[in-house]
C-alpha positions as CSV (number, residue, x, y, z in Angstrom):
1,M,0.0,0.0,0.0
2,H,1.2,3.5,-0.9
3,V,0.1,6.1,1.7
4,A,0.1,9.8,0.8
5,Y,0.6,11.3,4.3
6,I,-0.1,15.0,4.7
7,H,1.3,16.8,7.7
8,Q,2.2,20.5,7.4
9,H,4.4,20.4,10.5
10,F,6.3,17.1,9.9
11,S,9.6,16.7,11.7
12,T,12.1,14.0,12.7
13,T,13.9,13.7,16.0
14,K,16.4,16.3,14.7
15,G,13.7,18.9,15.1
16,A,12.3,20.4,18.3
17,T,8.7,19.4,17.9
18,G,6.5,16.3,18.0
19,T,7.5,13.4,15.9
20,R,4.3,11.3,15.7
21,S,4.1,11.4,11.9
22,Y,7.7,10.4,11.6
23,E,7.3,7.5,13.9
24,M,4.0,6.3,12.4
25,S,5.5,6.6,8.9
26,K,8.5,4.4,10.0
27,R,6.0,1.8,11.3
28,L,4.1,1.8,8.0
29,I,7.3,1.2,6.2
30,R,8.3,-1.7,8.5
31,A,4.9,-3.2,7.7
32,G,5.8,-3.2,4.0
33,H,4.1,-0.1,2.9
34,R,5.4,3.0,1.1
35,V,4.9,6.5,2.5
36,T,5.1,9.9,0.7
37,M,5.1,12.7,3.2
38,I,3.8,16.1,2.1
39,C,4.8,18.8,4.5
40,G,5.7,22.4,4.8
41,E,8.6,24.4,6.4
42,Y,8.1,24.5,10.2
43,H,10.4,26.6,12.3
44,A,10.6,23.9,15.0
45,G,11.2,21.1,12.5
46,D,14.4,19.8,10.9
47,Q,15.4,23.1,9.4
48,V,16.8,21.4,6.2
49,A,18.0,24.0,3.8
50,S,15.6,24.9,1.0
51,S,16.6,24.7,-2.6
52,G,14.5,27.8,-3.5
53,R,12.0,25.7,-5.4
54,R,8.3,25.6,-4.5
55,V,8.7,21.8,-3.6
56,D,11.8,20.0,-2.5
57,E,12.0,16.2,-2.8
58,L,13.9,14.4,-0.1
59,E,14.4,10.9,1.3
60,V,14.3,10.7,5.1
61,D,14.8,7.3,6.6
62,G,12.9,5.5,3.9
63,I,10.1,8.2,3.8
64,H,9.7,10.0,0.5
65,V,9.2,13.6,1.5
66,L,7.7,16.4,-0.7
67,R,8.4,19.6,1.3
68,V,6.4,22.6,0.2
69,S,8.4,25.9,0.6
70,E,5.7,27.5,2.8
71,P,7.2,28.8,6.0
72,Y,5.3,28.5,9.3
73,A,6.3,29.6,12.8
74,N,4.4,29.7,16.1
75,R,5.1,33.4,16.4
76,M,3.2,34.3,13.3
77,S,0.0,36.4,13.6
78,F,-3.3,34.7,13.1
79,A,-3.8,36.3,9.7
80,R,-0.3,35.2,8.6
81,R,-0.9,31.6,9.8
82,V,-4.2,31.4,7.9
83,L,-2.3,32.6,4.8
84,A,0.3,29.9,5.3
85,F,-2.4,27.2,5.8
86,G,-4.2,28.2,2.6
87,R,-1.1,28.3,0.4
88,F,0.1,25.0,1.7
89,A,-3.3,23.3,1.2
90,R,-3.4,24.5,-2.5
91,T,0.1,23.1,-3.3
92,A,-0.5,19.9,-1.3
93,T,-3.7,19.3,-3.2
94,T,-1.8,19.3,-6.5
95,L,0.9,17.1,-5.2
96,V,-1.5,14.4,-3.9
97,K,-3.4,14.3,-7.1
98,N,-0.2,13.4,-9.0
99,L,0.7,10.5,-6.7
100,D,-0.2,6.8,-7.3
101,A,-1.4,6.5,-3.7
102,D,-3.7,3.7,-2.5
103,L,-4.8,5.7,0.6
104,V,-4.6,9.4,1.6
105,F,-4.0,10.2,5.2
106,A,-4.0,13.8,6.6
107,T,-3.3,14.9,10.2
108,S,-4.2,18.2,11.8
109,T,-3.4,20.7,12.9
110,P,-4.2,22.8,11.0
111,L,-7.7,21.7,10.0
112,T,-7.0,22.9,6.4
113,V,-4.7,19.8,5.7
114,G,-8.0,18.0,5.4
115,I,-8.7,19.9,2.1
116,P,-5.9,18.3,0.1
117,G,-6.7,15.0,1.9
118,M,-10.3,14.8,0.8
119,K,-9.8,16.4,-2.6
120,G,-6.8,14.2,-3.4
121,A,-8.5,11.0,-2.3
122,R,-11.6,11.9,-4.4
123,H,-9.4,12.6,-7.4
124,L,-7.5,9.3,-7.0
125,R,-10.6,7.3,-6.1
126,V,-9.0,6.0,-2.9
127,P,-10.0,6.1,0.7
128,F,-9.3,9.1,2.9
129,V,-8.4,8.9,6.6
130,F,-8.3,12.0,8.8
131,E,-6.5,12.4,12.1
132,V,-7.6,15.0,14.6
133,R,-5.0,16.3,17.1
134,D,-7.1,19.2,18.3
135,L,-10.8,20.1,18.0
136,W,-10.6,23.0,15.6
137,P,-12.4,25.4,15.3
138,E,-13.9,24.6,18.7
139,L,-10.8,25.5,20.6
140,A,-10.0,28.6,18.5
141,I,-13.5,29.8,19.2
142,A,-13.3,29.0,22.9
143,L,-10.0,31.0,23.1
144,G,-11.5,33.9,21.3
145,V,-9.1,33.6,18.4
146,I,-12.0,33.2,16.0
147,K,-14.7,35.8,16.7
148,N,-16.2,36.6,13.3
149,P,-19.6,34.9,12.9
150,L,-19.1,34.2,9.2
151,L,-15.6,32.7,9.9
152,K,-17.1,30.5,12.7
153,W,-19.8,29.2,10.3
154,Y,-17.2,28.6,7.5
155,T,-14.7,26.7,9.7
156,R,-17.4,24.6,11.4
157,R,-18.8,23.7,8.0
158,L,-15.3,22.9,6.7
159,E,-14.7,20.7,9.8
160,R,-17.9,18.7,9.2
161,N,-17.2,18.3,5.5
162,I,-13.7,17.0,6.1
163,Y,-14.9,14.5,8.7
164,H,-17.7,13.2,6.5
165,A,-15.4,12.9,3.5
166,A,-13.2,10.5,5.5
167,R,-13.7,6.7,5.6
168,H,-12.3,6.7,9.1
169,V,-11.2,9.3,11.6
170,I,-8.5,8.9,14.2
171,A,-8.9,11.0,17.4
172,L,-6.0,11.7,19.9
173,A,-8.1,12.1,23.0
174,P,-11.5,11.1,24.4
175,G,-12.9,14.6,24.1
176,I,-11.8,14.8,20.5
177,K,-13.6,11.6,19.7
178,E,-16.8,12.9,21.4
179,G,-16.4,16.2,19.5
180,I,-16.2,14.3,16.2
181,R,-19.3,12.3,17.1
182,R,-21.2,15.5,17.8
183,T,-20.9,16.5,14.1
184,G,-23.0,13.5,13.2
185,Y,-20.0,11.4,12.1
186,P,-20.5,7.6,12.9
187,A,-18.9,6.7,16.3
188,E,-18.0,3.3,15.0
189,Q,-15.7,4.9,12.4
190,V,-13.7,6.8,14.9
191,T,-10.6,5.2,16.6
192,M,-8.8,6.9,19.5
193,I,-5.0,6.5,19.2
194,P,-3.4,9.0,21.6
195,N,0.1,10.4,21.4
196,S,2.7,7.9,22.5
197,C,5.8,7.4,24.6
198,D,9.2,7.0,22.8
199,L,10.5,4.5,25.4
200,D,13.8,3.8,23.6
201,L,14.6,7.5,23.2
202,F,13.8,8.6,26.8
203,S,15.3,6.8,29.8
204,P,14.7,7.7,33.5
205,S,17.7,9.0,35.4
206,D,18.6,9.5,39.0
207,D,21.3,11.9,38.0
208,K,19.9,15.5,38.2
209,S,23.1,17.4,37.4
210,L,22.9,19.8,34.5
211,D,25.0,22.7,33.1
212,G,24.6,26.3,34.0
213,R,21.9,27.0,31.4
214,F,19.4,25.3,33.7
215,G,20.3,27.1,36.9
216,A,22.6,26.4,39.8
217,D,23.5,23.0,41.1
218,G,21.0,21.9,43.7
219,D,18.1,23.9,42.2
220,F,14.7,22.2,42.1
221,R,13.8,22.2,38.4
222,L,10.3,22.1,36.9
223,I,10.2,22.0,33.2
224,F,7.7,23.2,30.6
225,A,8.6,22.2,27.0
226,G,6.6,23.1,23.9
227,A,4.6,25.9,22.3
228,H,4.4,29.2,24.2
229,G,1.0,30.3,22.8
230,L,-2.3,31.6,24.0
231,A,-3.7,28.1,24.6
232,N,-0.8,27.2,26.9
233,G,-1.7,29.7,29.6
234,L,1.9,30.0,30.9
235,D,1.0,33.1,33.0
236,A,-0.3,30.5,35.5
237,V,3.3,29.5,36.1
238,L,4.5,33.1,36.4
239,D,1.6,33.8,38.8
240,A,2.9,30.9,41.0
241,A,6.5,32.1,40.7
242,A,5.3,35.6,41.9
243,V,3.7,33.9,45.0
244,L,7.0,32.1,45.7
245,K,9.0,35.4,45.3
246,R,6.7,37.2,47.8
247,R,7.4,34.4,50.2
248,G,11.1,34.8,49.7
249,V,11.6,31.3,48.3
250,T,14.9,30.5,46.5
251,G,16.4,27.4,44.9
252,I,13.5,26.7,42.5
253,R,13.7,27.1,38.8
254,F,10.9,27.0,36.3
255,V,12.6,26.1,33.0
256,F,10.7,26.9,29.8
257,I,12.0,25.4,26.5
258,G,10.2,26.4,23.3
259,D,8.8,29.3,21.4
260,G,5.6,30.9,20.4
261,G,3.6,34.1,20.0
262,Q,3.3,34.7,23.8
263,K,7.0,34.2,24.6
264,P,8.2,37.8,24.1
265,R,5.5,39.1,26.5
266,L,6.2,36.4,29.0
267,V,9.9,37.0,29.0
268,Q,9.2,40.7,29.5
269,R,6.8,40.0,32.4
270,T,9.5,37.9,34.0
271,K,11.9,40.9,33.9
272,D,9.3,43.4,34.9
273,E,8.3,41.4,38.0
274,G,11.9,40.5,39.0
275,L,11.3,36.7,38.6
276,N,14.6,36.0,36.8
277,D,15.9,34.0,39.9
278,L,13.0,31.6,39.6
279,V,12.3,31.5,35.8
280,L,14.5,30.5,32.8
281,W,13.6,30.9,29.2
282,L,15.4,28.7,26.6
283,D,15.1,28.3,22.9
284,P,13.8,25.0,21.4
285,I,16.1,22.0,21.6
286,P,16.2,19.1,19.1
287,K,14.4,16.1,20.4
288,T,17.5,13.9,20.5
289,Q,19.2,16.5,22.8
290,F,16.0,17.1,24.8
291,A,15.9,13.3,25.6
292,Q,19.2,13.7,27.4
293,I,18.0,16.8,29.4
294,L,14.5,15.9,30.4
295,P,15.2,12.9,32.7
296,R,17.5,15.2,34.7
297,M,14.7,17.5,35.7
298,H,12.7,17.0,38.8
299,V,9.1,17.7,37.7
300,G,7.3,18.1,34.4
301,L,4.7,20.8,34.0
302,M,1.4,20.2,32.3
303,V,-0.1,23.7,31.9
304,L,-3.0,24.9,29.8
305,K,-5.3,27.9,29.8
306,N,-8.4,27.2,31.8
307,V,-10.8,26.3,28.9
308,P,-13.2,23.4,29.6
309,A,-12.7,22.2,26.0
310,F,-9.1,21.4,26.9
311,Y,-10.0,19.1,29.8
312,Y,-10.7,16.0,27.7
313,G,-9.7,17.4,24.3
314,T,-5.9,17.4,24.2
315,S,-3.1,14.9,23.9
316,P,0.1,16.9,24.4
317,N,3.4,15.4,23.3
318,K,5.1,16.7,26.5
319,F,2.9,14.6,28.7
320,F,4.0,11.4,27.0
321,D,7.6,12.5,27.0
322,F,7.4,13.1,30.8
323,L,6.0,9.5,31.2
324,A,8.8,8.0,29.1
325,A,11.5,10.0,31.0
326,G,10.0,8.8,34.3
327,L,9.2,12.3,35.5
328,P,6.6,13.2,38.1
329,I,4.0,15.6,36.7
330,L,2.4,18.8,38.1
331,N,-0.8,19.5,36.2
332,N,-3.0,22.6,36.5
333,Y,-6.2,21.6,34.9
334,P,-8.8,18.7,35.4
335,G,-9.9,16.1,32.9
336,W,-8.4,13.2,31.1
337,L,-4.7,13.6,31.8
338,G,-5.4,14.9,35.3
339,G,-7.4,11.7,36.0
340,L,-4.5,9.5,34.7
341,I,-2.0,11.4,36.9
342,E,-4.2,10.9,40.0
343,Q,-5.2,7.3,39.3
344,H,-1.6,6.2,38.7
345,Q,-0.1,8.4,41.4
346,C,2.5,9.8,39.2
347,G,2.2,13.5,40.0
348,V,-0.1,16.2,41.4
349,V,-3.1,18.0,40.0
350,V,-4.0,21.5,41.2
351,P,-7.1,23.6,40.5
352,P,-6.8,26.0,37.5
353,D,-6.4,29.7,38.1
354,D,-5.1,29.2,41.6
355,P,-1.5,30.4,41.9
356,V,-1.4,29.8,45.7
357,A,-2.3,26.1,45.2
358,F,0.2,25.9,42.4
359,A,3.0,27.4,44.5
360,D,2.1,25.2,47.5
361,A,2.3,22.1,45.3
362,V,5.7,23.1,44.0
363,L,7.0,23.5,47.6
364,N,5.4,20.3,48.7
365,L,7.1,18.4,45.9
366,R,10.4,19.9,46.7
367,E,10.0,19.1,50.4
368,K,9.1,15.5,49.6
369,Q,11.8,14.8,47.0
370,D,12.4,11.3,48.5
371,E,8.9,10.4,47.1
372,L,9.6,11.6,43.6
373,P,11.5,8.5,42.3
374,A,8.5,6.3,43.1
375,M,6.2,8.8,41.3
376,G,8.6,8.7,38.3
377,R,8.7,4.9,38.3
378,R,4.9,4.9,38.2
379,A,4.9,7.4,35.3
380,R,7.3,5.3,33.3
381,Q,5.2,2.2,34.0
382,L,2.1,4.0,32.8
383,G,3.9,4.9,29.6
384,E,5.1,1.3,29.1
385,T,1.7,-0.3,29.7
386,K,-0.7,2.1,28.1
387,F,1.2,4.4,25.7
388,S,4.0,2.6,24.1
389,R,4.8,4.0,20.6
390,D,5.2,0.4,19.2
391,T,1.9,-0.7,20.5
392,L,-0.1,2.3,19.4
393,G,1.9,2.4,16.2
394,A,0.8,-1.1,15.4
395,Q,-2.8,-0.1,16.0
396,F,-2.4,2.9,13.7
397,V,-1.0,0.7,10.9
398,A,-3.9,-1.8,11.4
399,V,-6.5,0.9,11.1
400,L,-5.1,2.2,7.8
401,E,-4.7,-1.4,6.4
402,K,-8.3,-2.2,7.3
403,V,-9.7,0.9,5.7
404,Q,-7.8,0.3,2.4
405,R,-8.7,-3.4,2.4
406,D,-12.4,-2.7,3.0
407,Y,-12.4,0.0,0.3
408,A,-10.9,-2.4,-2.2
409,C,-13.5,-5.1,-1.6
């Protein structure tokens, strides 16, 4: 089977972003299939030099990559992002139509990758499978990013059309699966395959020593890694840091690794409020290097803006990296992941929008450091038993094989 795989933000482990599409593609290839990846230029991705052509053709670990010269960065304005999405979708549609694919697979975000997915599959007369990483436009509307009534109508209509053009939909979280079902799409044609743990890449470590980029020796380090955008709600961490500063607390470091539209403002707030002794801001780090750094932290931070749609509707890469690295997790919102943390006793969940509770939890974790290794072991065990990349990757391959097989019959 030849799979046309569309992911605008594709990256390997050389990049500083999620690698789900790379890992799933490798598993398709191991199962005897061919993969053509159609992607764009993502600032947190591999950063392979562009030839100057509209489309570059590459071979990456057995994956045939068609990379569209359409730059995208988390710091772009909403209007500039929409422009990048539209331009990529148009070029990707042409590329898909010229392939000899047996199945077309597209993974959001953005939602617009579904356009070349459904149009390409219809042109080739092959099945289309769509993967939903975030409920869009629901989350954008909830965050106030999309306010125009006409744009709300259009994006909701586009969402429904893409779902109903697909033979099967893969959801990454229980809330996403429910959101897809609410559009009228058949529940039996939706499979939940969450993000996964790269258990070979990340290994737990009792050694917590790091170089000076991450603070002084002996600091208690809590890490947030990923996008620094509106949805991430990182002011919640700075609010907690401000509480700790007022109490005169020292020896704690909140380490932020990543980039995004909110980062310049957050960095400036840190300076304005004199939080530099508690907060560190670092640029994105390639995943292979990140895998060496993460296990040396003390606690992983799961932080999101307090939006109810997030509670059961996200599947953040960082959560699964924390599990793989055997890191206890401090989570500041209820829902699916919070429930897993509490059920498996691998961290602490605090109420949203409560900086005092957040600060108290940080201090409690530092005071009870002797309990953290056991939390970390339970985190790793959860990753091994429920979220292994190999196990979920095999499920992914099986879904695509069944859809193509049923279509051919």
